[in-house]
C-alpha positions as CSV (number, residue, x, y, z in Angstrom):
1,M,-14.9,16.7,-4.8
2,S,-18.7,17.1,-4.7
3,Q,-20.8,15.7,-7.5
4,S,-22.2,18.2,-10.1
5,Y,-25.8,17.9,-11.3
6,D,-27.0,19.0,-14.7
7,I,-30.7,19.8,-15.3
8,D,-30.3,19.0,-19.0
9,H,-28.6,15.6,-18.4
10,P,-30.7,12.7,-19.9
11,L,-31.6,10.3,-17.1
12,Y,-35.3,9.1,-17.2
13,Q,-36.4,6.5,-19.7
14,V,-39.8,7.1,-21.4
15,G,-40.3,4.6,-24.3
16,P,-37.4,4.9,-26.7
17,S,-36.4,8.4,-25.3
18,T,-34.3,9.4,-22.3
19,L,-35.6,12.6,-20.8
20,S,-33.7,15.2,-18.8
21,F,-35.3,17.0,-15.9
22,T,-35.8,20.1,-18.1
23,Q,-37.9,17.9,-20.5
24,L,-40.0,16.6,-17.6
25,L,-40.6,20.2,-16.4
26,N,-41.6,21.2,-19.9
27,Y,-44.8,19.3,-19.5
28,F,-46.0,22.2,-17.2
29,M,-45.5,24.5,-20.2
30,D,-47.1,22.3,-22.8
31,P,-49.9,24.3,-24.6
32,S,-52.0,21.1,-24.9
33,Y,-52.3,21.1,-21.1
34,K,-53.4,24.8,-20.8
35,R,-56.7,26.3,-20.3
36,G,-56.4,30.1,-21.0
37,N,-53.3,31.1,-19.1
38,M,-53.6,28.4,-16.5
39,S,-51.9,25.0,-16.7
40,R,-54.1,22.0,-16.1
41,I,-51.1,20.2,-14.6
42,S,-50.7,21.2,-10.9
43,D,-48.1,18.7,-9.5
44,L,-45.3,16.4,-10.4
45,H,-45.1,13.2,-8.3
46,V,-41.9,11.1,-8.2
47,K,-41.6,7.9,-6.1
48,T,-39.1,5.1,-6.1
49,G,-40.3,2.1,-8.1
50,R,-43.1,4.0,-9.9
51,P,-43.4,5.9,-13.2
52,V,-43.1,9.7,-12.9
53,S,-46.6,11.1,-12.7
54,F,-48.4,14.4,-13.2
55,R,-51.7,15.5,-11.6
56,I,-53.8,16.7,-14.5
57,D,-57.3,18.1,-13.7
58,D,-57.0,16.4,-10.3
59,D,-56.2,12.9,-11.7
60,L,-52.8,11.4,-11.0
61,T,-51.6,10.3,-14.5
62,P,-48.3,8.4,-15.1
63,L,-46.2,9.3,-18.1
64,P,-47.1,6.9,-20.9
65,E,-44.3,4.4,-21.3
66,G,-42.5,5.9,-18.4
67,E,-40.2,3.4,-16.6
68,N,-40.4,2.8,-12.8
69,I,-37.9,5.4,-11.5
70,S,-34.9,4.2,-9.5
71,D,-33.7,5.5,-6.2
72,E,-30.4,6.5,-7.9
73,C,-32.3,8.6,-10.4
74,I,-34.3,10.4,-7.7
75,R,-31.0,11.2,-5.9
76,Y,-29.7,12.8,-9.0
77,L,-33.0,14.8,-9.4
78,L,-32.8,16.0,-5.8
79,G,-29.2,17.1,-6.5
80,I,-30.6,19.5,-9.0
81,L,-33.5,20.6,-6.8
82,L,-31.8,21.1,-3.4
83,V,-28.9,23.1,-2.0
84,P,-26.1,20.9,-0.6
85,R,-27.2,21.2,3.1
86,H,-30.8,20.2,2.3
87,L,-29.6,17.4,0.1
88,E,-27.5,16.1,2.9
89,Q,-30.4,16.1,5.3
90,V,-32.8,14.1,3.0
91,L,-30.1,11.6,2.1
92,D,-29.2,10.9,5.7
93,E,-30.5,7.4,6.2
94,E,-29.8,7.2,9.9
95,S,-32.1,10.2,10.7
96,P,-34.1,10.9,7.6
97,R,-36.1,14.2,7.6
98,D,-39.0,15.5,5.5
99,L,-38.2,18.7,3.7
100,D,-40.5,21.6,2.6
101,T,-38.7,24.1,0.4
102,A,-39.0,25.9,-3.0
103,F,-37.4,25.5,-6.4
104,E,-37.0,28.2,-9.0
105,W,-36.8,27.0,-12.6
106,S,-34.8,30.0,-13.8
107,A,-35.0,29.1,-17.5
108,Q,-38.7,29.7,-17.5
109,N,-39.0,31.9,-14.4
110,V,-41.4,29.4,-12.8
111,N,-41.4,28.6,-9.1
112,F,-42.4,25.4,-7.4
113,R,-43.3,24.3,-3.9
114,L,-41.3,21.1,-3.1
115,N,-41.8,18.4,-0.5
116,V,-39.2,15.6,-0.2
117,F,-39.9,12.5,2.0
118,R,-39.2,8.8,2.4
119,D,-41.7,5.9,2.3
120,R,-41.1,2.2,2.7
121,D,-39.9,2.0,-0.9
122,G,-37.4,4.8,-0.7
123,L,-37.2,8.4,-1.7
124,A,-40.1,10.4,-3.0
125,F,-41.0,14.0,-3.7
126,V,-43.8,16.2,-4.9
127,M,-43.5,19.5,-6.8
128,R,-46.4,21.9,-7.1
129,V,-46.2,24.7,-9.7
130,L,-46.8,28.2,-8.4
131,A,-48.5,30.5,-10.8
132,S,-46.3,33.3,-12.0
133,D,-49.2,35.7,-12.7
134,I,-52.0,36.5,-10.3
135,P,-55.3,35.8,-12.2
136,S,-57.9,38.5,-12.3
137,I,-61.1,37.9,-10.3
138,Q,-62.9,37.5,-13.6
139,E,-60.5,34.7,-14.6
140,V,-61.0,32.9,-11.2
141,G,-64.7,32.6,-11.9
142,L,-66.5,33.6,-8.7
143,P,-70.3,32.9,-8.9
144,S,-71.2,36.6,-9.2
145,E,-69.6,40.0,-9.6
146,K,-71.5,41.2,-6.5
147,I,-69.6,38.7,-4.3
148,W,-66.1,40.0,-5.1
149,Q,-67.2,43.6,-5.2
150,D,-68.6,43.3,-1.7
151,I,-65.4,41.6,-0.4
152,T,-62.9,43.9,-2.0
153,T,-64.7,47.0,-0.6
154,L,-64.7,45.8,3.0
155,K,-62.8,47.9,5.5
156,R,-62.7,45.3,8.3
157,G,-63.8,41.8,9.1
158,L,-62.6,38.2,8.6
159,V,-62.9,36.5,5.1
160,L,-62.3,32.8,5.1
161,V,-61.7,30.7,2.0
162,T,-62.1,26.9,2.7
163,G,-61.7,23.7,0.7
164,V,-59.5,20.7,0.4
165,T,-55.9,20.8,-0.6
166,G,-55.6,21.8,-4.3
167,S,-59.0,23.4,-4.5
168,G,-57.6,26.8,-5.5
169,K,-58.0,28.7,-2.1
170,S,-54.7,30.6,-2.5
171,T,-55.6,31.6,-6.1
172,T,-59.0,33.0,-5.0
173,I,-57.5,35.0,-2.1
174,S,-54.6,36.3,-4.1
175,S,-57.0,37.6,-6.8
176,L,-59.1,39.4,-4.2
177,I,-56.1,40.9,-2.5
178,N,-54.5,41.9,-5.8
179,H,-57.7,43.7,-6.9
180,I,-57.5,45.7,-3.6
181,N,-53.8,46.3,-4.3
182,L,-54.6,47.7,-7.8
183,Y,-57.5,50.0,-6.8
184,R,-57.3,50.9,-3.1
185,K,-54.6,52.8,-1.2
186,T,-53.9,50.4,1.7
187,R,-51.1,48.7,3.6
188,I,-51.2,44.9,3.0
189,I,-49.1,42.4,4.9
190,T,-49.1,38.7,4.0
191,L,-47.9,35.7,6.1
192,E,-47.5,32.7,3.9
193,D,-46.0,29.2,4.0
194,P,-44.6,29.3,1.4
195,V,-45.1,32.5,-0.6
196,E,-47.0,31.4,-3.7
197,F,-48.0,34.5,-5.7
198,L,-45.7,37.5,-5.9
199,F,-47.5,40.8,-5.4
200,K,-46.1,44.0,-6.9
201,S,-47.1,47.1,-4.9
202,E,-49.5,49.2,-7.0
203,S,-52.0,51.6,-5.3
204,S,-51.3,49.7,-2.1
205,M,-48.0,48.9,-0.4
206,V,-47.5,45.2,0.0
207,S,-45.1,43.3,2.3
208,Q,-44.9,39.5,1.9
209,R,-43.4,37.4,4.7
210,Q,-42.7,33.7,4.6
211,V,-43.2,31.5,7.7
212,G,-39.9,29.8,8.7
213,Q,-37.9,32.4,6.8
214,D,-39.1,35.9,7.7
215,V,-41.2,34.9,10.8
216,P,-41.1,31.8,13.0
217,T,-44.8,31.0,12.9
218,F,-48.2,32.4,11.7
219,S,-49.1,33.6,15.2
220,D,-45.7,35.3,15.6
221,G,-46.1,37.0,12.2
222,L,-49.6,38.0,13.0
223,R,-48.7,39.5,16.3
224,S,-45.9,41.4,14.6
225,A,-48.2,42.6,11.8
226,L,-50.6,44.2,14.2
227,R,-47.8,46.6,15.3
228,E,-47.1,47.5,11.6
229,N,-50.2,49.6,10.9
230,P,-51.7,47.3,8.3
231,D,-55.2,47.7,6.7
232,I,-55.2,44.2,5.3
233,I,-53.6,41.0,6.6
234,F,-53.4,37.7,4.8
235,V,-52.7,34.7,7.1
236,G,-52.0,31.7,4.9
237,E,-53.7,29.2,7.1
238,I,-55.4,29.2,10.6
239,R,-53.7,26.2,12.1
240,D,-53.9,26.7,15.9
241,T,-55.8,28.4,18.7
242,E,-53.4,31.3,19.0
243,T,-53.5,32.2,15.3
244,A,-57.3,31.9,15.3
245,S,-57.6,34.2,18.4
246,L,-55.3,36.8,16.9
247,A,-57.1,36.7,13.5
248,L,-60.5,37.2,15.2
249,S,-59.2,40.1,17.3
250,A,-57.5,41.8,14.3
251,A,-60.8,41.6,12.4
252,E,-62.7,42.9,15.3
253,T,-60.4,45.9,15.9
254,G,-60.7,47.3,12.4
255,H,-58.5,45.2,10.0
256,L,-59.5,43.2,7.0
257,V,-58.2,39.7,7.5
258,F,-58.0,36.9,4.9
259,S,-57.2,33.3,5.7
260,T,-57.9,29.7,4.8
261,L,-59.2,26.5,6.5
262,H,-59.4,22.9,5.3
263,T,-63.1,22.3,5.6
264,R,-65.5,21.0,3.0
265,D,-68.2,23.6,3.5
266,A,-68.9,27.0,5.1
267,K,-70.8,25.6,8.0
268,G,-67.8,23.4,8.9
269,A,-65.5,26.4,8.9
270,L,-67.6,28.0,11.7
271,S,-67.6,25.0,13.9
272,R,-63.9,24.3,13.2
273,I,-62.9,27.7,14.6
274,V,-65.0,27.4,17.7
275,D,-63.9,23.8,18.3
276,M,-60.2,25.0,18.4
277,F,-60.9,26.5,21.8
278,P,-61.8,25.0,25.2
279,A,-65.5,24.2,25.7
280,E,-65.8,26.9,28.4
281,Q,-64.9,29.5,25.8
282,T,-67.5,28.5,23.3
283,K,-70.1,31.1,24.2
284,S,-67.7,34.0,24.1
285,L,-66.1,32.6,20.9
286,C,-69.4,32.4,19.1
287,L,-70.1,36.0,20.1
288,Q,-66.8,37.2,18.9
289,L,-67.1,35.3,15.6
290,S,-70.5,36.8,15.0
291,F,-69.0,40.3,15.1
292,S,-65.7,39.5,13.3
293,L,-66.8,37.3,10.4
294,S,-67.7,38.8,7.1
295,F,-67.6,36.0,4.5
296,V,-66.9,32.3,4.2
297,L,-66.2,31.1,0.6
298,S,-66.0,27.3,0.4
299,Q,-64.8,26.0,-3.0
300,K,-64.2,23.0,-5.1
301,L,-62.8,22.5,-8.6
302,V,-65.2,20.4,-10.7
303,P,-64.4,18.8,-14.1
304,R,-66.0,20.5,-17.0
305,A,-68.5,18.5,-19.1
306,D,-66.4,19.1,-22.3
307,G,-63.3,17.6,-20.6
308,D,-61.4,20.9,-20.9
309,G,-60.1,21.4,-17.4
310,R,-62.1,22.3,-14.2
311,I,-64.4,25.1,-13.1
312,L,-64.8,26.7,-9.7
313,A,-67.9,25.7,-7.7
314,M,-68.4,27.8,-4.7
315,E,-70.5,28.1,-1.5
316,V,-70.9,31.7,-0.2
317,L,-71.8,32.5,3.4
318,K,-72.3,36.2,4.1
319,N,-72.7,37.3,7.7
320,L,-76.1,39.0,7.5
321,P,-78.2,39.5,10.7
322,A,-80.0,36.2,10.3
323,L,-76.6,34.4,10.1
324,G,-75.1,36.4,12.9
325,N,-77.8,35.3,15.3
326,L,-77.2,31.6,14.4
327,I,-73.4,32.1,15.0
328,R,-73.9,33.8,18.3
329,T,-76.0,30.8,19.6
330,G,-73.8,28.2,17.9
331,N,-76.9,26.9,16.0
332,W,-75.0,25.3,13.1
333,Q,-77.9,23.1,12.0
334,Q,-79.8,26.0,10.6
335,V,-76.9,27.7,8.8
336,Y,-77.5,25.7,5.5
337,S,-81.2,26.4,5.3
338,T,-80.7,30.1,6.0
339,M,-78.1,30.3,3.2
340,E,-80.5,28.6,0.8
341,T,-83.2,31.2,1.4
342,Q,-80.9,34.2,1.3
343,A,-79.8,34.0,-2.4
344,K,-81.0,37.6,-3.1
345,E,-78.6,38.8,-0.4
346,G,-75.6,37.2,-2.1
347,M,-75.5,33.8,-0.3
348,M,-75.3,30.5,-2.2
349,T,-75.0,26.9,-1.2
350,M,-72.7,24.5,-3.0
351,E,-75.7,22.6,-4.2
352,Q,-77.3,25.7,-5.7
353,H,-74.1,26.5,-7.6
354,L,-73.6,22.9,-8.8
355,L,-77.2,22.8,-10.0
356,H,-76.7,26.1,-11.9
357,L,-73.6,24.8,-13.6
358,Y,-75.3,21.5,-14.5
359,Q,-78.4,23.3,-15.9
360,H,-76.2,25.5,-18.1
361,G,-74.3,22.5,-19.4
362,V,-71.0,23.4,-17.8
363,I,-70.6,20.2,-15.7
364,S,-72.2,16.8,-16.1
365,K,-74.9,15.3,-13.9
366,E,-72.4,12.8,-12.6
367,S,-70.0,15.5,-11.5
368,A,-72.7,17.6,-9.9
369,I,-73.7,14.6,-7.8
370,A,-70.1,13.5,-7.0
371,Y,-69.1,17.0,-5.7
372,T,-72.3,17.7,-3.7
373,N,-72.2,18.1,0.1
374,E,-75.9,17.3,0.5
375,A,-77.8,14.3,-0.9
376,S,-80.8,16.5,-1.6
377,L,-79.1,17.7,-4.8
378,I,-79.6,14.3,-6.4
379,E,-83.4,14.7,-6.0
380,R,-83.3,18.1,-7.6
381,I,-81.4,17.0,-10.6
382,G,-83.7,14.0,-11.1
């Protein structure tokens, strides 16, 4: 007879209390960790031999008085989180496998992205909370209204949102797409791994497809989407040459394509795409990118000076004629200086936005310097 697992069973010692998994998950709902409608807690980290920890405002924080969790306790938690076949896979010590899946906390109607793995100490897993509501563009906090207005009225082109893991890329794109969904009559197809925000078709018709469940890969899903008469396609991430090529072609042939890349700045996004391809294709790729690209938004989440959560800092590259010429020639060195001098046209460097936030008292001097891409900002702050 298989073991039963109870989400409300007390099993983890924190000081004098023994907490259930429900009580651990309740930290995500705690009002003291909220900023507006957004939780400041993004992830739950569990690892054999360490206290249960939460990522709060980007800092990994162990539960005060939390005991080092045992392998046996983690096995019980995984029994709650996983279906039997997945539990069997991760507990197989002869051929252990990592697992990416999702977990629905039905009591609170909250979804999580879940990764289970092993390290030298034993079992471990990470849960990232997925927002149940798509924030409005105003809530996301883009640097100016003109930026999102220009993007959400585009008919074609490639819009890239870049940044490190956990910098809010999916949130930004989802808010842009949902604004289009609310106010334009379009056909929207998303390809995600996993689906994070759930769209409800409004003025637009939206189909969300999950990689590994509805389509094998991003490139397969994108190839299929191009036959489905879309106006707008969201590709969760450009990971390989084939996906990059299809995304560029789709943007060039009259579709509005949104996607993400893991680069620290807008300039790096351009070179990253070109570098995906063989050197002999560089010239043609630069030409195609100069015609296909519309915007690159590169973002970071920076701690607020008052300690109340984090705020979005963003670099904005807009493909104006001056930028298009640099992209065609692969002249990445001059991209930054061109962005600096084109502020009136809607462009902004990360340093300009960090300086603005510092001068208005939103972030500290230390944070502005810590999150800069260019040492020149230190001189401007003084």
